[in-house]
N, C-alpha and C positions, 0 to 999 in steps of 0.2 A: 441434465443436458446444463453443459456450464453458460456458466451467463459470458461475457468477454463481454473485458472492460483494458483498457491502457495502463501502463505501470504509473502516470502520475494520479488519471481515477484510484486506485490503489493504493495512493501514500494521499493525498484526500479525503479520504474514505474511510480506510481504516480500521477507526473502530466497527464503522457500522458493518464493514464487509464481517469480522473477525466474529459476529455477532449471529450474518446471516453462514455464514457456516458449519457455528455449533449449535443451528436449526435444520444444519443440512445442504445448507446453497453446496455451489461446488464453480467455477471462478477459471476461465482461462485470460492469463496475461499478455497483455502483446508487448512489446518495446520493440519500437521503431516496425512498430504496424505488423513483426510476427509473434509465433507462439509462446511467448517465450518459459513457462511456466504452470505450474495448473494449483491452484488452492480449494482443499479440498479435503471434508472435517477428519478430526480422527479415530479409528476403529474402535479405541476407549478412551470413555467419555471423565476416567484417572485425572489421563495423561494432561489435559483441555489447563492450563490458565488466565484466571482473570487479564482485562489485561491492564486493571490495575495491580493486579499484583510484580508487573510484568518489568521489572526495572530497567532495562533494556528502551521501552517501549518512551517508558516516561524521562528518560535522561536526553538530562544538557547537549545541548552541541558541544565535538570535538575544537573545530576549526572558526575560525573567521574567515573572510574575506578580506582579497586584498584588490579586486579591482571597482569596489566598492556601488559594485549590486547586492542589490536585495533576493533572498532564496529564494521568491516568487520571480522575479528577475533575470535566473539562470536557468527556472521552472516555462519560460516561458521562452528561452531562447534552447532550447531545446527540445520541449514538445510543441513547440507551437502558440499562436499567442490565441487560441481562440473559449479557450473556457479559462475562469478562474478560481 
């Protein structure tokens, strides 16, 4: 059975979720309170790439905001201020 998480929870907890999925966990990700996609383990473990080796995961931010808000501020605006 899939665990249900929000897109924000996915972003905040990505390394742990990747580890969980590599051990067999499955997730359904909600976007705007509706199921958007599933995260499931790959069938061939040879295809897995550790996060430490994933250049996109460790990439720097590409741009800057022009409104003076931080990424956390944007998250609160988009997803509500319940959790940080």
